[in-house]
N, C-alpha and C positions, 0 to 999 in steps of 0.2 A: 376440782382435784387435779393435781399435777400428774403427768404421766410417770409411770415407774421408771426409775433411772436404770440404765443398762450399765453394768459394771465394766464392760470392755469397750464402751463407746469412745472414751477419751484415750484409751491405749491403742497404739497402732498394732496391727497384726504382725506377728513376727514374719519377716520376709524369708521366703524359701531361698536357700543359697544357690540352688541350681537355676532358679528363675532369675535371680539377680545376675548371675554370671552370663546367662543367655542374653539378657537385656544389655549388659555391658558390651558383650561381643558384637551384638547387632549395632550398637552406637559406634563402636570403634570401626566396624566395617563401613558404615556410612561416612565417617570422617575420612577414612583412608581412600575411599572412592572419590570423595570431593577433592582431596589433595592431588590424586592422580589425574583427575579431570582438569584441575587448574594447571598442572604442569609446573615445571621449574622455571621461574622467571629469569634465572641467570644462565640458562643452557646455551644461549647464543654467545654470551660473553665467555663462557668456559670453553666453547669450541674455538672461538677466535684466539683465545690465549694459548690453547694447545697448538693450534696451527702456527702461531707466531713463534712459540718455543721450538717447534720442529724445524722451522725455517732457519732459526739461529743455530741450532745444533748441526743441521746439514751444511750450512755455510761454513761453520768452524771445521767440520770434517773435510769439506772440499778444499779449504785453505790449507789445512795440514797436509793433505795429499799433494797439493800443488807445490808447496814449499819444500817438503821433505822427501817426497818420492819422485817427483818429476824434475827435480833440480831447479826449481823456480828461484831459489835463493842464489844459486851459483850463476844462473842466467842473468839475474838482476845485477850481481856484482860485476860480471864480465861486461855487461852493457854500460855500467857506470864508469868502468875503467877504460873502455875503448873510446868513449866520447871525450874529445878534448875539452879542457876546462875553458869556458868562454872568456874568462877574465885574463888568462895567461896568453891567449892568442890575439887579443886585440892590440893592434899596433898603435903607437902614439901618433897623434895627428898634430901637425904643426900648422898654426894659422897663417 
């Protein structure tokens, strides 16, 4: 004789919503810890990019300060005007 069939055997028990939420939170915490432990693979590249950008910006600020506040443009113009033109001062040579 066959064992009596249980009516709820094939049906899954209804999941407790609180239990499901706790399991999901635990799984998410484990995944988050794994990501934090692995770290960001591009952190060195990001740092180098930021440093390079800051060097470029500081060089631009220093150039602006030199040219417009210290009179670097006027000094360069005065220097180029005070030097004689080499092609005009070369004398002609006769063989």
